[in-house]
C-alpha positions in Angstrom: -19.5 -4.0 12.6 -19.1 -7.5 11.2 -15.6 -8.9 10.9 -15.8 -9.1 7.1 -17.1 -5.6 6.8 -14.2 -4.4 8.9 -11.7 -6.4 6.8 -13.2 -5.1 3.6 -13.0 -1.5 4.7 -9.4 -1.9 5.9 -8.5 -3.6 2.6 -10.0 -0.8 0.6 -8.3 1.9 2.7 -4.9 0.2 2.6 -5.0 -0.4 -1.1 -6.3 3.1 -1.9 -3.7 5.0 0.2 -0.8 2.8 -1.0 -1.8 3.6 -4.6 -2.0 7.4 -3.9 1.4 7.4 -2.3 3.2 4.9 -4.5 2.0 6.1 -7.9 2.9 9.8 -7.1 6.3 8.7 -5.8 6.9 6.6 -8.9 6.4 9.7 -11.0 9.1 11.5 -9.1 11.9 8.9 -9.3 11.1 7.1 -12.6 9.9 10.0 -14.8 11.4 13.4 -15.6 10.3 16.7 -17.0 7.2 16.7 -19.2 6.9 12.9 -18.7 5.2 13.7 -15.4 2.4 15.7 -17.0 -0.9 13.7 -16.6 -1.7 11.7 -19.6 1.8 11.8 -21.2 2.8 8.5 -19.6 0.4 7.9 -16.7 -3.0 9.5 -15.8 -1.8 11.1 -12.7 -4.6 13.6 -12.4 -7.4 11.0 -12.4 -5.4 8.6 -10.2 -4.6 11.1 -7.5 -8.1 12.7 -7.5 -9.8 9.3 -7.6 -7.7 7.8 -4.8 -8.0 10.9 -2.7 -11.8 11.1 -3.0 -12.2 7.3 -2.4 -9.9 7.5 0.6 -12.1 10.2 2.2 -15.3 8.2 1.6 -13.9 5.0 3.0 -12.4 6.8 6.0 -15.7 8.3 6.9 -17.5 5.0 6.4 -14.9 3.2 8.6 -15.3 5.8 11.4 -19.2 5.6 11.3 -19.1 1.8 11.3 -16.6 1.7 14.1 -18.7 4.1 16.2 -21.8 2.0 15.5 -20.0 -1.2 16.5 -18.7 0.2 19.8 -22.0 1.9 20.8 -24.5 -0.6 19.4 -26.5 2.2 17.8 -27.6 2.1 14.2 -29.8 5.2 13.9 -27.7 8.2 12.8 -29.3 10.6 15.2 -28.5 8.3 18.2 -25.1 7.5 16.7 -24.0 11.2 16.1 -22.8 11.8 19.7 -20.7 8.7 19.7 -19.1 9.7 16.4 -18.3 13.1 17.9 -16.7 11.5 20.9 -14.6 9.2 18.7 -13.5 12.0 16.4 -12.6 14.5 19.1 -11.6 12.4 22.0 -9.7 9.4 20.7 -6.4 8.9 18.9 -8.1 6.9 16.2 -10.5 9.7 15.5 -7.7 12.3 15.4 -5.7 10.1 13.0 -8.8 9.9 10.8 -9.2 13.7 10.7 -5.5 14.1 9.8 -6.0 11.5 7.1 -9.0 13.3 5.6 -7.2 16.6 5.6 -4.1 15.0 3.9 -6.3 13.4 1.3 -8.0 16.7 0.5 -4.6 18.4 0.1 -3.5 15.5 -2.1 -6.5 15.9 -4.3 -6.0 19.6 -4.7 -2.3 19.1 -5.5 -3.1 18.0 -9.0 -4.8 21.3 -10.0 -1.5 22.8 -11.2 -0.2 19.5 -12.5 0.1 20.6 -16.1 2.2 23.6 -15.2 4.3 22.3 -12.3 4.1 18.4 -12.5 7.1 17.9 -10.2 5.7 20.1 -7.4 2.2 18.6 -7.8 3.4 15.0 -7.5 5.7 16.0 -4.6 2.8 17.4 -2.6 0.6 14.4 -3.6 3.2 12.0 -2.5 3.7 13.7 0.9 0.0 13.9 1.4 -0.4 10.3 0.5 2.4 9.3 2.8 0.8 11.2 5.7 -2.6 9.6 5.0 -1.0 6.1 4.8 1.0 6.6 8.0 -2.2 7.5 9.8 -3.4 3.9 9.5 -1.0 2.8 12.2 -3.4 4.1 14.8 -5.8 1.4 13.6 -3.2 -1.4 14.1 -1.6 -3.4 16.8 0.8 -0.7 17.8 -2.1 1.4 19.2 -2.2 -1.1 22.1 1.3 -0.3 23.2 2.4 2.4 25.6 5.4 4.7 26.2 8.5 4.3 24.1 7.4 0.9 22.9 4.4 2.5 21.3 6.6 5.1 19.6 9.0 2.6 18.1 6.2 0.2 17.1 4.5 3.1 15.3 7.7 4.2 13.6 8.4 0.6 12.4 4.8 0.3 11.2 5.0 3.6 9.3 8.2 2.6 7.5 6.7 -0.8 6.6 3.5 0.8 5.2 5.4 3.5 3.2 7.8 0.9 1.7 4.9 -1.4 0.8 3.0 1.5 -0.8 6.0 2.5 -2.9 6.2 -1.1 -4.2 2.5 -1.5 -4.9 2.3 2.0 -6.6 5.3 1.2 -8.8 3.7 -2.1 -9.9 0.5 -0.4 -10.9 2.4 2.2 -12.8 4.6 -0.4 -14.6 1.5 -2.4 -15.4 -0.1 0.7 -16.9 3.0 1.5 -18.9 3.3 -2.1 -20.2 -0.2 -2.2 -21.7 -0.4 -3.6 -25.1 -1.9 -0.5 -26.7 0.9 1.7 -25.4 4.0 -0.2 -26.5 3.9 0.7 -30.2 6.9 2.9 -30.5 10.6 2.6 -29.7 10.3 5.6 -27.5 7.7 3.9 -25.3 9.8 0.8 -25.0 12.8 2.7 -24.0 10.8 4.6 -21.4 9.5 1.4 -19.9 13.0 -0.1 -19.8 14.3 3.0 -18.1 11.5 2.9 -15.6 12.2 -0.7 -14.7 15.8 0.1 -14.2 15.1 3.0 -11.9 12.5 1.1 -9.9 15.1 -1.7 -9.6 17.5 0.7 -7.9 14.8 2.0 -5.5 13.3 -1.5 -5.1 16.4 -2.8 -3.4 15.9 -0.3 -0.6 12.2 -1.1 -0.4 12.9 -4.8 0.0 15.4 -4.1 2.8 13.0 -1.8 4.6 10.0 -4.2 4.3 12.1 -7.2 5.4 13.6 -5.5 8.5 10.4 -3.8 9.6 8.4 -6.9 9.0 10.6 -8.9 11.4 10.6 -6.1 14.0 6.8 -5.8 13.8 6.5 -9.6 14.3 8.6 -9.3 17.5 6.5 -6.3 18.7 3.2 -8.1 18.1 4.0 -11.7 18.9 7.5 -11.8 20.5 10.1 -14.6 19.9 7.4 -17.3 19.5 7.2 -19.6 16.6 5.4 -23.0 17.0 2.3 -21.8 18.9 1.7 -18.9 16.5 2.1 -20.8 13.3 -0.6 -23.3 14.4 -3.2 -20.6 14.7 -5.2 -18.7 12.1 -3.0 -15.7 12.6 0.1 -17.8 11.9 -1.4 -19.4 8.8 -2.2 -16.0 7.3 1.3 -14.8 8.2 3.0 -17.7 6.5 0.9 -17.2 3.4 1.9 -13.5 3.4 5.6 -14.4 3.7 5.4 -17.0 0.9 3.7 -14.4 -1.4 6.3 -11.9 -0.5 9.1 -14.3 -1.4 7.4 -14.9 -4.7 7.3 -11.2 -5.3 11.0 -11.0 -4.6 11.8 -13.6 -7.2 9.6 -11.9 -9.8 11.0 -8.4 -9.0 14.6 -9.8 -9.4 13.6 -11.4 -12.7 12.1 -8.2 -14.0 15.1 -6.1 -13.0 17.9 -8.4 -14.1 16.3 -10.3 -17.0 13.4 -8.5 -18.6 14.9 -5.0 -18.3 18.2 -5.7 -20.0 16.4 -8.0 -22.5 14.1 -5.2 -23.4 17.0 -2.9 -24.1 18.8 -5.6 -26.3 15.6 -6.4 -28.2 15.3 -2.8 -29.4 18.5 -3.2 -31.4 17.0 -6.2 -33.1 13.5 -4.8 -33.5 12.2 -7.8 -31.6 10.9 -6.2 -28.5 7.2 -7.3 -28.7 7.8 -10.9 -27.3 9.9 -9.5 -24.4 7.4 -6.8 -23.6 4.6 -9.4 -23.5 6.5 -11.6 -21.1 7.3 -8.6 -18.9 3.7 -7.5 -18.9 2.6 -11.0 -17.6 5.3 -11.0 -14.9 4.3 -7.5 -13.6 0.6 -8.5 -13.5 1.5 -11.7 -11.5 3.6 -9.7 -9.1 0.8 -7.1 -8.8 -1.8 -9.8 -8.1 0.5 -11.2 -5.3 0.8 -7.7 -3.8 -3.0 -7.2 -3.8 -3.4 -10.5 -2.0 -0.8 -9.5 0.6 -2.7 -6.2 1.2 -5.8 -8.3 1.8 -4.0 -10.5 4.3 -2.6 -7.5 6.1 -6.2 -6.1 6.4 -7.3 -9.5 7.8 -4.3 -9.8 10.2 -5.0 -6.4 11.6 -8.3 -7.6 13.0 -6.8 -10.6 14.7 -5.1 -10.9 18.1 -2.2 -13.4 18.1 -2.4 -13.7 21.9 -6.1 -14.7 21.7 -5.4 -17.1 18.8 -2.7 -18.9 20.8 -4.9 -19.0 24.0 -7.8 -20.4 22.0 -5.5 -23.0 20.4 -4.1 -24.0 23.8 -7.7 -24.5 25.2 -8.4 -26.9 22.4 -5.2 -28.9 22.9 -5.7 -31.6 25.5 
């Protein structure tokens, strides 16, 4: 499997599973009652079914390509035994099976969405969380052993879930802030309330991402700075941190400026300008989040130790 094909599959899987988990979770803490019914505020049914189905397809494709890369076989008849071995005899294969089962459960969870939206979104969020957590077996933590492996996995899972919650919320807010939906005072109030609620949850998300990000760095690289930052791995990591810092600034601005401004503008019937500014801010933040997911997919294919060793060999 080529490096770029691997990165593309990882990127698609990360993005898809984060959306499944994050959007379903957003519906639970930001909306209430009949607002959670698909189509009332957000198209939960199509989002959950679409991300679940796509997640299954990408998971299967990733497993097939991984087996092909490790065995050197391209003919499916010759590749089949290697796929069986990977699925039934490796941790990565078991994680993939668990992921696919969770995604099927998540897709089926939206069947009773109209009658029991809270229960459906709860099941979809849990299934999405399990599927997202399964990706840690494809990461750097899989190379650890013993208690170190356990704590590395736990940190990775928390990091992924927090990132998924943030990304899903941004997609939901971007959908709610669309120009064609903000035509009534009720919709504006709903958006302002969702921003306020996400702001409260977002504070915890930022803390979890920041702490687990630092811990993950120490697990993967250790207390090294100079050598790492001079490598490709380091350059990508710095870019990720810069984008994350930019997202923090935008998130704070949305929470403490645009949210209250939107509430005040309702009293003056001048909410359109504020809503437009908020929409642009959310889209910029969402774009940064997607870029970060792409960087994470790329970083997952690199070894910092090999990058440092290669850099030292080139240094006279």
